[in-house]
C-alpha positions as CSV (number, residue, x, y, z in Angstrom):
1,M,-124.0,-51.8,56.3
2,S,-126.0,-50.8,59.4
3,G,-124.8,-52.5,62.6
4,A,-122.1,-54.4,60.8
5,F,-118.3,-54.0,60.9
6,F,-116.0,-54.2,57.8
7,A,-112.3,-53.6,57.5
8,M,-109.7,-54.4,54.9
9,L,-106.8,-56.2,56.5
10,D,-104.6,-56.0,53.4
11,Q,-105.1,-55.8,49.6
12,H,-106.6,-59.3,49.6
13,R,-108.2,-60.0,53.0
14,A,-111.1,-58.4,54.8
15,H,-112.8,-58.8,58.1
16,F,-116.7,-58.8,58.3
17,Q,-118.5,-58.9,61.6
18,H,-122.1,-58.5,62.6
19,G,-123.5,-60.0,65.8
20,P,-122.5,-63.7,65.9
21,I,-121.2,-63.7,62.3
22,D,-117.5,-63.2,62.1
23,L,-115.8,-63.7,58.8
24,I,-112.3,-63.5,57.3
25,I,-112.5,-63.3,53.5
26,E,-109.7,-63.4,51.0
27,A,-109.6,-63.1,47.3
28,Q,-106.6,-63.5,45.0
29,G,-106.3,-62.7,41.3
30,D,-106.3,-59.6,39.1
31,A,-106.2,-56.4,41.2
32,A,-109.4,-55.0,39.7
33,A,-111.3,-58.3,40.0
34,V,-110.3,-58.5,43.7
35,R,-111.5,-55.0,44.4
36,E,-114.8,-55.7,42.7
37,A,-115.2,-59.0,44.6
38,H,-114.8,-57.3,48.0
39,A,-117.3,-54.6,46.9
40,R,-119.8,-57.3,46.1
41,A,-119.2,-59.0,49.4
42,R,-119.8,-55.8,51.3
43,R,-123.1,-55.4,49.5
44,R,-124.2,-59.0,50.1
45,F,-123.3,-58.8,53.8
46,D,-125.6,-55.9,54.4
47,G,-128.8,-57.3,55.7
48,L,-127.6,-60.9,55.8
49,L,-127.9,-61.3,59.6
50,E,-131.3,-59.6,59.6
51,S,-132.6,-62.1,57.0
52,L,-131.7,-65.0,59.3
53,V,-133.2,-63.4,62.4
54,A,-136.4,-62.9,60.6
55,E,-136.8,-66.7,60.1
56,L,-135.2,-67.8,63.4
57,P,-138.2,-69.7,64.7
58,L,-138.2,-72.0,61.6
59,L,-134.4,-72.2,61.6
60,R,-134.6,-73.6,65.1
61,S,-137.3,-76.1,64.2
62,D,-136.9,-79.7,63.1
63,V,-135.8,-79.6,59.5
64,R,-138.9,-81.4,58.4
65,Q,-141.0,-78.5,59.7
66,A,-138.8,-75.8,58.1
67,R,-139.6,-76.3,54.4
68,A,-141.2,-72.8,54.2
69,L,-137.8,-71.1,54.6
70,R,-137.4,-68.3,52.0
71,G,-134.1,-66.5,52.4
72,A,-131.1,-67.5,50.3
73,V,-128.9,-68.5,53.2
74,A,-131.8,-70.2,55.0
75,Q,-132.5,-72.3,51.9
76,R,-128.8,-73.3,51.8
77,M,-129.1,-74.4,55.5
78,L,-132.3,-76.4,54.7
79,K,-130.7,-78.1,51.7
80,A,-127.6,-79.1,53.6
81,C,-129.6,-80.6,56.5
82,W,-132.5,-82.2,54.5
83,P,-130.6,-85.5,53.7
84,H,-130.3,-86.1,57.5
85,R,-134.0,-85.5,58.2
86,D,-134.6,-89.1,59.5
87,G,-132.9,-88.0,62.7
88,F,-133.5,-84.8,64.7
89,I,-131.7,-82.0,63.1
90,T,-132.4,-78.2,62.7
91,P,-131.2,-76.0,59.9
92,M,-129.0,-74.2,62.4
93,A,-126.6,-77.2,62.1
94,A,-125.5,-75.6,58.8
95,V,-125.6,-71.9,59.6
96,A,-121.8,-71.2,59.6
97,G,-121.2,-73.2,56.4
98,A,-124.2,-71.7,54.6
99,V,-123.1,-68.1,55.4
100,A,-119.6,-68.9,54.2
101,D,-121.0,-70.5,50.9
102,E,-123.3,-67.5,50.3
103,M,-120.4,-65.0,50.8
104,L,-118.0,-67.1,48.7
105,A,-120.5,-67.0,45.8
106,T,-120.2,-63.2,45.7
107,L,-116.4,-63.5,45.3
108,Q,-116.4,-65.9,42.4
109,A,-115.9,-64.2,39.0
110,P,-113.5,-64.1,36.1
111,G,-110.1,-62.9,37.3
112,I,-110.4,-64.5,40.8
113,R,-107.9,-67.4,41.0
114,K,-108.4,-68.3,44.6
115,A,-110.8,-67.2,47.4
116,Y,-112.0,-68.4,50.8
117,V,-114.5,-67.4,53.4
118,N,-113.6,-68.5,57.0
119,N,-116.7,-68.3,59.3
120,G,-115.4,-69.3,62.7
121,G,-113.6,-72.4,61.3
122,D,-116.2,-73.3,58.7
123,I,-114.4,-72.5,55.4
124,A,-115.8,-72.2,51.9
125,L,-113.2,-72.4,49.1
126,H,-112.9,-71.3,45.5
127,L,-109.9,-72.8,43.7
128,A,-109.1,-72.3,40.0
129,A,-107.2,-75.0,38.2
130,G,-103.7,-75.4,39.6
131,E,-104.4,-73.5,42.9
132,S,-104.3,-75.0,46.4
133,F,-105.2,-74.0,50.0
134,T,-103.5,-75.2,53.2
135,V,-105.3,-75.1,56.5
136,G,-103.8,-75.8,59.9
137,V,-105.5,-78.3,62.3
138,A,-105.3,-77.1,65.9
139,E,-105.8,-79.2,69.1
140,G,-107.2,-76.6,71.5
141,L,-106.1,-73.1,71.3
142,A,-102.3,-73.5,71.8
143,R,-101.1,-76.5,69.7
144,L,-100.9,-76.9,65.9
145,A,-101.4,-80.6,65.3
146,G,-100.8,-80.6,61.5
147,D,-102.3,-79.3,58.3
148,I,-104.4,-80.2,55.3
149,R,-103.5,-79.1,51.8
150,V,-106.5,-78.9,49.4
151,T,-105.9,-78.8,45.7
152,A,-108.3,-77.7,43.0
153,A,-108.2,-81.2,41.5
154,S,-109.3,-82.8,44.8
155,G,-112.9,-81.5,44.3
156,I,-113.0,-80.3,48.0
157,R,-114.6,-76.9,48.3
158,G,-115.3,-76.7,52.1
159,I,-113.8,-77.5,55.5
160,G,-115.9,-77.7,58.6
161,G,-114.2,-77.3,62.0
162,G,-115.3,-79.0,65.3
163,R,-116.8,-77.1,68.2
164,I,-114.4,-77.1,71.0
165,G,-115.3,-77.0,74.7
166,R,-117.5,-78.8,77.2
167,D,-119.9,-75.9,77.3
168,D,-120.9,-76.7,73.7
169,D,-122.1,-80.3,74.5
170,R,-125.8,-79.3,74.9
171,Q,-125.7,-77.2,71.7
172,R,-124.1,-79.9,69.7
173,R,-126.8,-82.3,70.8
174,Q,-129.5,-79.8,69.7
175,Y,-128.0,-78.8,66.4
176,R,-126.0,-81.9,65.4
177,G,-122.9,-79.9,64.5
178,C,-119.4,-81.1,63.6
179,G,-117.6,-83.3,66.1
180,H,-114.8,-82.3,68.5
181,R,-111.5,-81.8,66.7
182,T,-112.6,-83.5,63.5
183,P,-112.0,-81.5,60.3
184,V,-114.6,-82.5,57.7
185,C,-113.7,-81.7,54.0
186,I,-116.7,-81.2,51.8
187,G,-116.7,-82.0,48.0
188,A,-118.3,-79.8,45.4
189,K,-121.3,-82.0,45.3
190,G,-121.6,-82.3,49.1
191,R,-119.6,-85.6,49.6
192,Q,-117.8,-85.6,52.9
193,R,-114.3,-86.9,53.8
194,S,-113.3,-86.8,57.4
195,W,-109.8,-86.6,59.0
196,R,-109.2,-86.7,62.8
197,A,-106.5,-84.3,63.8
198,P,-103.1,-86.1,63.6
199,R,-101.1,-86.8,66.8
200,H,-97.9,-85.5,65.3
201,C,-97.0,-83.0,62.7
């Protein structure tokens, strides 16, 4: 894993970091299945950033001019942004979620009951029947405004976090990322449900 950082935080959670990619990954289930899932994740993470850098000019282009993208993560980005091609959008709008989805796919296997990949607040989820996941919703860096509980039956398999801070205004206009302080829950087929952070817990 040249240039990349990996560390197990406990028996279920791991930290992966390479350049701007910073992931917390967790898998729960049979002990052997969890070990194998983390081993697969390590193998997949190797070279992931390099594959994106190799196609960066296209990834920064209007999505309608980026159909020649070839990498697995790049194609996920293209697929996520393509429905919005009538307005200006680049595949970079989906980079965090696409990386999370790609890494989550390596964790999913028999014996894994629950798993997530958190890429800077963009979270991909795997939930077997009867499992659930709770995520806190923060206003700024100091205040927990509430939480969202996602169940397997809900069909939600992803949560996108807003980009906080005035310095991000120009970048949001360029990439059309998620809105400020607005969690967006994504269904298994890409349907979106939005909640603005509650005022009170």
